[in-house]
PAROTI-653765 format. One line per field, with one value per atom (N, C-alpha, C): x, y, z; residue in three letters. Coordinates in nm, 3 decimals, always signed. Atoms other than C-alpha are relative to their C-alpha. Layout:
N
x	(X, ...)
y	(Y, ...)
z	(Z, ...)
residu	(Ala, ...)
This chain:
221
x	(-0.060, +7.602, +0.073, -0.077, +7.872, -0.056, +0.050, +7.763, +0.105, -0.093, +7.916, +0.103, -0.091, +8.065, +0.110, -0.102, +8.239, +0.101, -0.093, +8.388, +0.096, -0.085, +8.518, +0.102, -0.089, +8.673, +0.103, -0.092, +8.847, +0.133, -0.130, +9.225, +0.022, -0.026, +9.321, +0.117, -0.105, +9.534, +0.131, -0.132, +9.900, +0.023, -0.013, +9.837, +0.114, -0.110, +10.067, +0.136, -0.129, +10.340, +0.049, -0.037, +10.334, +0.045, -0.036, +10.342, +0.137, -0.130, +10.635, +0.112, -0.101, +10.825, +0.028, -0.017, +10.765, +0.080, -0.070, +10.884, +0.147, -0.139, +11.196, +0.080, -0.068, +11.283, +0.022, -0.011, +11.218, +0.114, -0.108, +11.453, +0.136, -0.127, +11.730, +0.026, -0.017, +11.670, +0.025, -0.020, +11.637, +0.137, -0.133, +11.953, +0.110, -0.101, +12.138, +0.009, -0.003, +12.035, -0.069, +0.066, +11.844, -0.142, +0.139, +11.493, -0.009, +0.006, +11.561, +0.038, -0.046, +11.741, -0.088, +0.085, +11.481, -0.123, +0.124, +11.184, -0.088, +0.093, +10.876, +0.038, -0.042, +11.002, +0.117, -0.115, +11.330, -0.044, +0.048, +11.148, -0.081, +0.079, +10.906, +0.092, -0.094, +11.200, +0.068, -0.065, +11.372, -0.093, +0.099, +11.051, -0.062, +0.060, +10.958, -0.152, +0.144, +10.614, -0.020, +0.030, +10.440, -0.013, +0.021, +10.421, -0.144, +0.141, +10.043, -0.017, +0.008, +10.089, +0.048, -0.050, +10.294, -0.105, +0.100, +10.027, -0.129, +0.113, +9.765, +0.023, -0.035, +9.950, +0.037, -0.049, +10.094, -0.040, +0.050, +9.967, +0.108, -0.108, +10.304, +0.135, -0.135, +10.680, +0.023, -0.019, +10.670, -0.061, +0.064, +10.423, +0.078, -0.078, +10.627, +0.128, -0.123, +10.948, -0.026, +0.033, +10.784, -0.029, +0.033, +10.648, +0.125, -0.126, +10.987, +0.085, -0.086, +11.173, -0.051, +0.057, +10.936, +0.005, -0.004, +10.907, +0.142, -0.140, +11.283, +0.054, -0.045, +11.347, -0.055, +0.060, +11.107, +0.068, -0.070, +11.284, +0.137, -0.132, +11.625, -0.014, +0.023, +11.487, -0.030, +0.034, +11.341, +0.125, -0.124, +11.679, +0.088, -0.080, +11.853, -0.063, +0.066, +11.593, +0.027, -0.030, +11.646, +0.145, -0.141, +12.020, +0.020, -0.010, +11.983, -0.049, +0.055, +11.766, +0.091, -0.087, +11.998, +0.127, -0.129, +12.311, -0.014, +0.012, +12.181, -0.117, +0.118, +11.857, +0.032, -0.035, +12.034, +0.111, -0.110, +12.299, -0.047, +0.046, +12.267, +0.114, -0.113, +12.619, +0.106, -0.107, +12.912, +0.104, -0.101, +13.133, -0.026, +0.032, +12.948, -0.035, +0.048, +12.860, +0.086, -0.087, +13.164, -0.005, +0.004, +13.161, -0.131, +0.131, +12.789, -0.008, +0.001, +12.835, +0.090, -0.088, +13.126, -0.070, +0.075, +12.910, -0.105, +0.099, +12.638, +0.067, -0.071, +12.888, +0.044, -0.043, +13.025, -0.117, +0.119, +12.676, -0.048, +0.051, +12.589, +0.073, -0.079, +12.872, +0.028, -0.025, +12.888, -0.087, +0.079, +12.780, -0.115, +0.118, +12.432, -0.038, +0.026, +12.409, -0.147, +0.142, +12.030, -0.052, +0.042, +12.014, +0.087, -0.089, +12.268, -0.076, +0.078, +12.002, -0.057, +0.055, +11.848, +0.105, -0.103, +12.176, +0.049, -0.031, +12.245, -0.101, +0.103, +11.914, +0.026, -0.027, +12.000, +0.118, -0.116, +12.338, -0.040, +0.047, +12.160, -0.086, +0.080, +11.916, +0.091, -0.094, +12.205, +0.073, -0.071, +12.379, -0.088, +0.092, +12.069, -0.025, +0.014, +12.043, -0.134, +0.122, +11.793, -0.087, +0.079, +11.681, -0.095, +0.088, +11.517, -0.126, +0.126, +11.145, -0.003, -0.001, +11.111, -0.097, +0.098, +10.794, +0.043, -0.046, +10.944, +0.121, -0.115, +11.265, -0.047, +0.053, +11.063, -0.061, +0.061, +10.869, +0.106, -0.111, +11.194, +0.064, -0.062, +11.347, -0.088, +0.091, +11.038, -0.006, +0.011, +11.021, +0.129, -0.128, +11.391, +0.088, -0.099, +11.663, -0.056, +0.054, +11.445, -0.061, +0.056, +11.268, +0.112, -0.113, +11.605, +0.059, -0.055, +11.731, -0.084, +0.087, +11.429, +0.017, -0.018, +11.477, +0.132, -0.130, +11.846, -0.002, +0.010, +11.767, -0.072, +0.073, +11.517, +0.089, -0.092, +11.782, +0.107, -0.097, +12.035, -0.061, +0.068, +11.781, -0.014, +0.012, +11.728, +0.135, -0.133, +12.104, +0.031, -0.021, +12.110, -0.080, +0.083, +11.826, +0.067, -0.071, +12.041, +0.132, -0.123, +12.328, +0.124, -0.114, +12.547, +0.051, -0.039, +12.552, -0.051, +0.046, +12.520, -0.052, +0.062, +12.274, -0.103, +0.099, +12.087, -0.098, +0.082, +11.957, +0.024, -0.021, +11.907, +0.006, -0.006, +11.844, +0.135, -0.132, +12.166, +0.105, -0.093, +12.348, -0.004, +0.014, +12.211, +0.069, -0.066, +12.328, +0.151, -0.144, +12.675, +0.054, -0.047, +12.705, +0.012, -0.001, +12.615, +0.112, -0.105, +12.849, +0.138, -0.133, +13.141, +0.037, -0.034, +13.113, -0.015, +0.027, +13.029, +0.103, -0.104, +13.360, +0.020, -0.017, +13.362, -0.120, +0.128, +13.006, +0.010, -0.003, +13.072, +0.080, -0.085, +13.352, -0.065, +0.063, +13.167, -0.124, +0.122, +12.840, +0.031, -0.036, +13.016, +0.071, -0.072, +13.208, +0.138, -0.132, +13.531, +0.096, -0.099, +13.844, -0.062, +0.067, +13.636, +0.101, -0.089, +13.796, -0.013, +0.006, +13.884, -0.080, +0.074, +13.691, +0.083, -0.087, +13.991, +0.007, -0.006, +14.016, -0.133, +0.132, +13.643, -0.018, +0.011, +13.658, +0.079, -0.084, +13.942, -0.065, +0.063, +13.758, -0.128, +0.123, +13.427, +0.032, -0.038, +13.599, +0.048, -0.047, +13.769, -0.118, +0.120, +13.431, -0.074, +0.066, +13.282, +0.078, -0.082, +13.575, -0.026, +0.027, +13.515, -0.139, +0.137, +13.143, -0.004, +0.002, +13.200, +0.074, -0.072, +13.448, -0.095, +0.095, +13.163, -0.123, +0.128, +12.881, +0.008, -0.009, +13.016, -0.019, +0.006, +12.929, +0.141, -0.133, +13.219, +0.086, -0.079, +13.327, +0.047, -0.034, +13.349, +0.100, -0.090, +13.576, +0.144)
y	(-0.091, +12.162, -0.083, +0.073, +12.046, +0.027, -0.016, +11.988, +0.068, -0.063, +12.167, -0.100, +0.103, +11.838, -0.028, +0.031, +11.770, +0.112, -0.113, +12.117, -0.005, +0.007, +12.063, -0.111, +0.114, +11.728, +0.014, -0.018, +11.859, +0.052, -0.047, +11.897, +0.146, -0.141, +12.259, +0.017, -0.026, +12.403, +0.026, -0.018, +12.377, -0.077, +0.071, +12.155, -0.101, +0.097, +11.865, +0.067, -0.068, +12.106, +0.065, -0.064, +12.298, -0.105, +0.107, +11.977, -0.056, +0.052, +11.849, +0.096, -0.102, +12.175, +0.000, +0.001, +12.158, -0.122, +0.122, +11.798, +0.005, -0.010, +11.861, +0.098, -0.099, +12.171, -0.053, +0.055, +11.992, -0.100, +0.099, +11.709, +0.069, -0.075, +11.961, +0.062, -0.068, +12.154, -0.100, +0.100, +11.846, -0.065, +0.056, +11.703, +0.095, -0.101, +12.027, +0.032, -0.044, +12.117, -0.096, +0.096, +11.815, +0.041, -0.027, +11.791, +0.113, -0.101, +11.998, +0.138, -0.129, +12.272, +0.063, -0.050, +12.304, +0.071, -0.069, +12.538, +0.011, -0.017, +12.584, +0.123, -0.120, +12.932, -0.030, +0.036, +12.787, -0.079, +0.084, +12.529, +0.082, -0.087, +12.788, +0.083, -0.078, +13.001, -0.083, +0.091, +12.704, -0.037, +0.041, +12.609, +0.117, -0.121, +12.969, -0.004, -0.002, +12.928, +0.067, -0.059, +13.082, -0.110, +0.098, +12.911, -0.049, +0.041, +12.907, -0.113, +0.105, +12.700, -0.133, +0.124, +12.446, -0.059, +0.050, +12.421, -0.044, +0.050, +12.371, -0.145, +0.135, +12.051, -0.094, +0.082, +11.931, +0.063, -0.048, +11.956, +0.072, -0.059, +12.032, -0.049, +0.037, +11.991, -0.150, +0.143, +11.638, -0.081, +0.073, +11.519, +0.021, -0.029, +11.688, -0.082, +0.077, +11.525, -0.148, +0.141, +11.182, -0.030, +0.020, +11.220, +0.001, -0.010, +11.327, -0.125, +0.114, +11.046, -0.129, +0.123, +10.768, +0.001, -0.008, +10.889, -0.019, +0.009, +10.931, -0.142, +0.137, +10.589, -0.097, +0.087, +10.424, +0.017, -0.024, +10.587, -0.067, +0.064, +10.469, -0.152, +0.144, +10.121, -0.052, +0.042, +10.099, -0.003, -0.003, +10.197, -0.120, +0.115, +9.926, -0.131, +0.121, +9.666, -0.019, +0.007, +9.749, -0.043, +0.035, +9.720, -0.150, +0.142, +9.376, -0.085, +0.076, +9.252, +0.008, -0.018, +9.395, -0.084, +0.069, +9.238, -0.150, +0.140, +8.907, -0.074, +0.064, +8.842, -0.107, +0.096, +8.657, -0.095, +0.087, +8.478, -0.144, +0.139, +8.111, -0.101, +0.093, +7.965, +0.048, -0.034, +7.953, +0.089, -0.077, +8.104, +0.150, -0.143, +8.437, +0.055, -0.042, +8.449, +0.110, -0.099, +8.637, +0.134, -0.125, +8.894, +0.074, -0.064, +8.958, +0.060, -0.053, +9.002, +0.123, -0.117, +9.242, +0.118, -0.107, +9.440, +0.059, -0.048, +9.461, +0.082, -0.072, +9.566, +0.138, -0.128, +9.840, +0.096, -0.084, +9.970, +0.046, -0.027, +9.954, +0.116, -0.102, +10.177, +0.123, -0.115, +10.408, +0.118, -0.117, +10.763, +0.027, -0.033, +10.857, +0.144, -0.142, +11.238, +0.031, -0.029, +11.224, -0.034, +0.039, +11.073, +0.063, -0.064, +11.301, +0.051, -0.056, +11.476, -0.111, +0.112, +11.144, -0.056, +0.059, +11.005, +0.098, -0.100, +11.331, -0.009, +0.017, +11.285, -0.127, +0.127, +10.922, +0.013, -0.021, +11.028, +0.072, -0.072, +11.268, -0.089, +0.094, +10.997, -0.091, +0.089, +10.764, +0.073, -0.078, +11.042, +0.024, -0.026, +11.109, -0.124, +0.125, +10.742, -0.012, +0.022, +10.686, +0.124, -0.123, +11.049, +0.014, -0.005, +10.985, -0.080, +0.069, +10.890, -0.144, +0.141, +10.512, -0.039, +0.038, +10.492, +0.045, -0.050, +10.704, -0.079, +0.084, +10.501, -0.132, +0.127, +10.182, +0.016, -0.025, +10.333, +0.018, -0.018, +10.439, -0.134, +0.130, +10.093, -0.087, +0.081, +9.927, +0.046, -0.054, +10.158, -0.012, -0.002, +10.148, -0.120, +0.106, +9.927, -0.141, +0.135, +9.630, -0.050, +0.037, +9.633, -0.049, +0.039, +9.616, -0.131, +0.123, +9.348, -0.120, +0.111, +9.130, -0.036, +0.025, +9.172, -0.072, +0.064, +9.082, -0.141, +0.132, +8.790, -0.097, +0.085, +8.654, -0.041, +0.031, +8.675, -0.099, +0.094, +8.497, -0.140, +0.129, +8.222, -0.064, +0.052, +8.189, -0.055, +0.048, +8.155, -0.132, +0.125, +7.885, -0.113, +0.101, +7.701, -0.051, +0.038, +7.699, -0.069, +0.067, +7.545, +0.087, -0.090, +7.854, +0.049, -0.038, +7.942, -0.104, +0.086, +7.747, +0.092, -0.099, +7.949, -0.067, +0.049, +7.849, +0.109, -0.115, +8.195, +0.109, -0.093, +8.414, +0.146, -0.138, +8.732, +0.030, -0.018, +8.683, +0.010, -0.007, +8.620, +0.138, -0.134, +8.947, +0.104, -0.093, +9.133, -0.011, +0.020, +8.979, +0.061, -0.056, +9.078, +0.151, -0.146, +9.440, +0.051, -0.044, +9.473, -0.017, +0.029, +9.317, +0.089, -0.077, +9.531, +0.151, -0.144, +9.870, +0.071, -0.071, +9.969, +0.141, -0.133, +10.268, +0.089, -0.071, +10.373, +0.137, -0.127, +10.642, +0.107, -0.099, +10.810, +0.055, -0.046, +10.824, +0.082, -0.073, +10.939, +0.138, -0.128, +11.215, +0.090, -0.079, +11.325, +0.041, -0.031, +11.328, -0.113, +0.100, +11.153, -0.111, +0.098, +10.982, -0.089, +0.096, +10.669, +0.005, +0.011, +10.624, -0.125, +0.119, +10.369, -0.126, +0.117, +10.136, -0.043, +0.031, +10.160, -0.058, +0.051, +10.110, -0.143, +0.135, +9.805, -0.100, +0.091, +9.651, -0.033, +0.023, +9.696, -0.081, +0.075, +9.573, -0.145, +0.136, +9.270, -0.079, +0.067, +9.190, -0.040, +0.032, +9.204, -0.119, +0.112, +8.969, -0.129, +0.119, +8.727, -0.054, +0.042, +8.721, -0.062, +0.053, +8.666, -0.140, +0.129, +8.380, -0.106, +0.096, +8.218, -0.065, +0.052, +8.178, -0.065, +0.045, +8.102, -0.085, +0.092, +7.904, -0.143, +0.142, +7.534, -0.053, +0.045, +7.343, -0.045, +0.050, +7.177, +0.108, -0.108, +7.513, +0.098, -0.097, +7.692, -0.021)
z	(-0.099, +6.339, +0.106, -0.100, +6.577, +0.138, -0.136, +6.935, +0.086, -0.093, +7.231, +0.049, -0.049, +7.352, -0.100, +0.101, +7.022, -0.009, +0.003, +7.032, +0.117, -0.118, +7.384, -0.012, +0.010, +7.294, -0.111, +0.111, +6.985, +0.054, -0.050, +7.050, -0.034, +0.023, +7.089, -0.095, +0.097, +6.812, +0.073, -0.059, +6.901, +0.129, -0.127, +7.206, -0.002, +0.002, +7.103, -0.012, +0.019, +6.991, +0.129, -0.126, +7.319, +0.102, -0.094, +7.522, -0.033, +0.042, +7.317, +0.038, -0.033, +7.367, +0.150, -0.146, +7.743, +0.044, -0.038, +7.769, -0.041, +0.046, +7.561, +0.086, -0.084, +7.762, +0.141, -0.135, +8.090, +0.009, +0.000, +7.998, +0.006, -0.001, +7.931, +0.138, -0.129, +8.253, +0.112, -0.105, +8.475, -0.012, +0.019, +8.321, +0.042, -0.030, +8.378, +0.149, -0.140, +8.734, +0.096, -0.086, +8.865, +0.036, -0.037, +9.005, +0.102, -0.106, +9.315, -0.052, +0.049, +9.124, -0.106, +0.108, +8.849, +0.055, -0.036, +8.863, -0.124, +0.112, +8.649, -0.082, +0.072, +8.562, -0.094, +0.083, +8.432, -0.122, +0.109, +8.223, -0.099, +0.088, +8.086, -0.089, +0.079, +7.976, -0.106, +0.096, +7.810, -0.114, +0.101, +7.628, -0.075, +0.059, +7.539, +0.010, -0.027, +7.694, +0.136, -0.130, +7.993, +0.105, -0.106, +8.330, +0.001, +0.008, +8.286, -0.102, +0.102, +7.970, +0.056, -0.060, +8.165, +0.093, -0.094, +8.435, -0.071, +0.078, +8.163, -0.043, +0.045, +8.071, +0.116, -0.110, +8.403, +0.133, -0.129, +8.759, +0.080, -0.078, +8.915, -0.053, +0.046, +8.879, +0.015, -0.023, +9.022, -0.114, +0.109, +8.758, -0.130, +0.120, +8.485, -0.001, -0.007, +8.604, -0.024, +0.018, +8.623, -0.146, +0.141, +8.270, -0.086, +0.076, +8.134, +0.021, -0.031, +8.310, -0.064, +0.055, +8.202, -0.152, +0.146, +7.843, -0.052, +0.042, +7.811, +0.019, -0.027, +7.968, -0.103, +0.101, +7.725, -0.135, +0.127, +7.430, +0.000, -0.010, +7.550, -0.002, -0.001, +7.619, -0.140, +0.136, +7.269, -0.088, +0.078, +7.122, +0.035, -0.042, +7.326, -0.049, +0.050, +7.228, -0.148, +0.143, +6.861, -0.021, +0.006, +6.918, +0.025, -0.033, +7.077, -0.116, +0.112, +6.792, -0.121, +0.117, +6.528, +0.011, -0.016, +6.675, +0.026, -0.040, +6.811, -0.063, +0.056, +6.625, -0.103, +0.104, +6.346, +0.038, -0.043, +6.553, +0.005, +0.008, +6.467, +0.004, -0.001, +6.479, +0.096, -0.092, +6.717, -0.066, +0.072, +6.448, +0.008, -0.001, +6.457, +0.136, -0.132, +6.827, +0.061, -0.065, +6.957, -0.071, +0.076, +6.677, +0.023, -0.022, +6.729, +0.140, -0.136, +7.104, +0.012, -0.002, +7.049, -0.067, +0.068, +6.804, +0.093, -0.096, +7.068, +0.110, -0.106, +7.334, -0.048, +0.056, +7.107, -0.011, +0.011, +7.034, +0.138, -0.135, +7.404, +0.065, -0.070, +7.520, -0.085, +0.087, +7.220, +0.043, -0.041, +7.319, -0.096, +0.080, +7.198, +0.031, -0.027, +7.172, +0.025, -0.016, +7.145, +0.140, -0.134, +7.495, +0.110, -0.097, +7.666, +0.122, -0.112, +7.876, +0.088, -0.077, +7.978, +0.095, -0.085, +8.106, +0.107, -0.103, +8.288, +0.114, -0.103, +8.471, +0.080, -0.067, +8.549, +0.096, -0.086, +8.689, +0.128, -0.119, +8.924, +0.089, -0.078, +9.030, +0.081, -0.069, +9.114, +0.111, -0.101, +9.304, +0.123, -0.112, +9.516, +0.084, -0.073, +9.612, +0.071, -0.078, +9.893, +0.010, -0.007, +9.878, -0.118, +0.116, +9.541, +0.032, -0.033, +9.573, -0.050, +0.034, +9.580, -0.109, +0.100, +9.372, -0.139, +0.129, +9.097, -0.048, +0.035, +9.108, -0.059, +0.048, +9.062, -0.139, +0.130, +8.771, -0.107, +0.095, +8.603, -0.034, +0.024, +8.647, -0.091, +0.080, +8.502, -0.144, +0.136, +8.201, -0.079, +0.069, +8.123, +0.026, -0.023, +8.276, +0.010, -0.014, +8.374, -0.131, +0.131, +8.037, -0.092, +0.085, +7.857, +0.050, -0.056, +8.094, -0.039, +0.038, +8.020, -0.147, +0.142, +7.646, -0.027, +0.017, +7.667, +0.057, -0.061, +7.898, -0.093, +0.094, +7.646, -0.116, +0.110, +7.374, +0.047, -0.054, +7.599, +0.010, -0.009, +7.660, -0.139, +0.137, +7.283, -0.048, +0.038, +7.228, +0.071, -0.074, +7.496, -0.064, +0.067, +7.321, -0.127, +0.123, +7.006, +0.029, -0.038, +7.200, -0.006, +0.013, +7.167, +0.134, -0.135, +7.536, +0.099, -0.109, +7.859, +0.110, -0.088, +8.066, +0.090, -0.095, +8.380, +0.041, -0.038, +8.471, -0.104, +0.111, +8.165, +0.047, -0.049, +8.365, +0.065, -0.059, +8.560, -0.111, +0.113, +8.232, -0.065, +0.059, +8.094, +0.088, -0.092, +8.405, -0.011, +0.011, +8.378, -0.128, +0.128, +8.012, +0.009, -0.006, +8.078, +0.090, -0.092, +8.376, -0.063, +0.055, +8.188, -0.118, +0.121, +7.875, +0.017, -0.015, +8.025, +0.088, -0.074, +8.183, -0.052, +0.061, +7.945, +0.022, -0.005, +8.029, +0.064, -0.072, +8.288, -0.070, +0.065, +8.099, -0.125, +0.123, +7.770, +0.028, -0.029, +7.926, +0.056, -0.059, +8.117, -0.099, +0.098, +7.811, +0.047, -0.055, +8.014, -0.035, +0.038, +7.886, -0.084, +0.085, +7.619, -0.069, +0.063, +7.478, -0.152, +0.145, +7.113, -0.036, +0.043, +6.907, +0.021, -0.016, +6.919, +0.147, -0.143, +7.299, +0.048, -0.038, +7.336, -0.048, +0.055, +7.110, +0.084, -0.078, +7.311, +0.135, -0.130, +7.641, -0.016, +0.025, +7.497, -0.033, +0.038, +7.342, +0.121, -0.122, +7.673, +0.088, -0.076, +7.844, -0.058, +0.067, +7.586, +0.024, -0.026, +7.629, +0.140, -0.137, +8.004, +0.012, -0.002, +7.949, -0.060, +0.068, +7.706, +0.081, -0.084, +7.945, +0.100, -0.098, +8.190, -0.060, +0.055, +7.948, -0.127, +0.113, +7.653, +0.049, -0.036, +7.657, +0.023, -0.040, +7.811, -0.117, +0.112, +7.490, -0.095, +0.094, +7.312, +0.059, -0.064, +7.562, -0.045)
residu	(Met, Met, Met, Ala, Ala, Ala, Ser, Ser, Ser, Ala, Ala, Ala, Asp, Asp, Asp, Ser, Ser, Ser, Gly, Gly, Gly, Gln, Gln, Gln, Asn, Asn, Asn, Arg, Arg, Arg, Pro, Pro, Pro, Arg, Arg, Arg, Lys, Lys, Lys, Gly, Gly, Gly, Tyr, Tyr, Tyr, Pro, Pro, Pro, Glu, Glu, Glu, Lys, Lys, Lys, Arg, Arg, Arg, Arg, Arg, Arg, Ala, Ala, Ala, Ile, Ile, Ile, Leu, Leu, Leu, Asp, Asp, Asp, Ala, Ala, Ala, Ser, Ser, Ser, Arg, Arg, Arg, Lys, Lys, Lys, Val, Val, Val, Phe, Phe, Phe, Gly, Gly, Gly, Arg, Arg, Arg, Val, Val, Val, Gly, Gly, Gly, Tyr, Tyr, Tyr, Gln, Gln, Gln, Gly, Gly, Gly, Ala, Ala, Ala, Ser, Ser, Ser, Ile, Ile, Ile, Asp, Asp, Asp, Met, Met, Met, Ile, Ile, Ile, Ala, Ala, Ala, Gly, Gly, Gly, Glu, Glu, Glu, Ala, Ala, Ala, Ser, Ser, Ser, Val, Val, Val, Ser, Ser, Ser, Thr, Thr, Thr, Arg, Arg, Arg, Thr, Thr, Thr, Ile, Ile, Ile, Tyr, Tyr, Tyr, Asn, Asn, Asn, His, His, His, Phe, Phe, Phe, Glu, Glu, Glu, Asn, Asn, Asn, Lys, Lys, Lys, Glu, Glu, Glu, Gln, Gln, Gln, Leu, Leu, Leu, Phe, Phe, Phe, Ala, Ala, Ala, Thr, Thr, Thr, Val, Val, Val, Leu, Leu, Leu, Ile, Ile, Ile, Glu, Glu, Glu, Ser, Ser, Ser, Ser, Ser, Ser, Glu, Glu, Glu, Gln, Gln, Gln, Val, Val, Val, Ala, Ala, Ala, Ala, Ala, Ala, Ala, Ala, Ala, His, His, His, Glu, Glu, Glu, Ala, Ala, Ala, Met, Met, Met, Ile, Ile, Ile, Glu, Glu, Glu, Arg, Arg, Arg, Cys, Cys, Cys, Leu, Leu, Leu, Gly, Gly, Gly, Gly, Gly, Gly, Thr, Thr, Thr, Ser, Ser, Ser, Ser, Ser, Ser, Ala, Ala, Ala, Ala, Ala, Ala, Gly, Gly, Gly, Leu, Leu, Leu, Glu, Glu, Glu, Ala, Ala, Ala, Asp, Asp, Asp, Leu, Leu, Leu, Val, Val, Val, Ala, Ala, Ala, Leu, Leu, Leu, Ala, Ala, Ala, Met, Met, Met, Asp, Asp, Asp, Trp, Trp, Trp, Val, Val, Val, Arg, Arg, Arg, Pro, Pro, Pro, Arg, Arg, Arg, Pro, Pro, Pro, Glu, Glu, Glu, Phe, Phe, Phe, Thr, Thr, Thr, Asp, Asp, Asp, His, His, His, Phe, Phe, Phe, Ala, Ala, Ala, Ile, Ile, Ile, Val, Val, Val, Ala, Ala, Ala, Arg, Arg, Arg, Ile, Ile, Ile, Asn, Asn, Asn, Ala, Ala, Ala, Glu, Glu, Glu, Gly, Gly, Gly, Glu, Glu, Glu, Asn, Asn, Asn, Phe, Phe, Phe, Pro, Pro, Pro, Gly, Gly, Gly, Asp, Asp, Asp, Leu, Leu, Leu, His, His, His, Asp, Asp, Asp, Ala, Ala, Ala, Trp, Trp, Trp, Gln, Gln, Gln, Lys, Lys, Lys, Ala, Ala, Ala, Gly, Gly, Gly, Pro, Pro, Pro, Leu, Leu, Leu, Arg, Arg, Arg, Val, Val, Val, Gln, Gln, Gln, Arg, Arg, Arg, Thr, Thr, Thr, Leu, Leu, Leu, Ala, Ala, Ala, Ala, Ala, Ala, Arg, Arg, Arg, Met, Met, Met, Ala, Ala, Ala, Arg, Arg, Arg, Leu, Leu, Leu, Ala, Ala, Ala, Glu, Glu, Glu, Arg, Arg, Arg, Gly, Gly, Gly, Leu, Leu, Leu, Leu, Leu, Leu, Gln, Gln, Gln, Val, Val, Val, Gln, Gln, Gln, Asp, Asp, Asp, Ser, Ser, Ser, Glu, Glu, Glu, Leu, Leu, Leu, Ala, Ala, Ala, Ala, Ala, Ala, Gln, Gln, Gln, His, His, His, Phe, Phe, Phe, Val, Val, Val, Val, Val, Val, Leu, Leu, Leu, Val, Val, Val, Thr, Thr, Thr, Asn, Asn, Asn, Thr, Thr, Thr, Trp, Trp, Trp, Gly, Gly, Gly, Arg, Arg, Arg, Asp, Asp, Asp, Arg, Arg, Arg, Ala, Ala, Ala, Gly, Gly, Gly, Val, Val, Val, Asp, Asp, Asp, Ala, Ala, Ala, Leu, Leu, Leu, Ser, Ser, Ser, Asp, Asp, Asp, Ala, Ala, Ala, Glu, Glu, Glu, Thr, Thr, Thr, His, His, His, Asp, Asp, Asp, Ile, Ile, Ile, Ala, Ala, Ala, Ala, Ala, Ala, Ala, Ala, Ala, Gly, Gly, Gly, Val, Val, Val, His, His, His, Ala, Ala, Ala, Phe, Phe, Phe, Leu, Leu, Leu, Tyr, Tyr, Tyr, Gly, Gly, Gly, Tyr, Tyr, Tyr, Leu, Leu, Leu, Pro, Pro, Pro, Arg, Arg, Arg, Gly, Gly, Gly, Ala, Ala, Ala, Arg, Arg, Arg)
């Protein structure tokens, strides 16, 4: 016979599915109207659940928003880490360095429809600036942008160890790379005046050229 405790600890039927529906709906709503504009009623309607169901999973809107932001940031970070490994993990010669960096730049700025809601939330965070809670901003940075920066910095350091780059500060090199190749970022993320693949390639390649001008070993420039 099952004990009362084991019955209480058993996951309720449909619990994971309901939670997933709430998180997915919340990401859409927060991306569409922002944290201040969103309400639990709006999210419940988007998720096709009751407000009581939402409060069974999350204490309040703030906790729900934090959960959505961190989870979404971790998913985007994982995608970027896979991208970095795919493009630079096998780079072992100067001959392939530029092409691999351009491939990474192209992947970096290419629109990702599955993350549209996430980047809409990020745009609202950036717009709010100092009005956005500092602790939540720090948690977002740690889960997403800083995590990706550290991964890219580690790869830059590895390329330097192989003699392919001249790098004194790998984290600064990672920051420079991202800034130089993401001129198309805002336009593509907003879906306004989106660039063609050829235009995106030209801008990404120009960014890589500028990066290599500063980071190639002197004899290779």
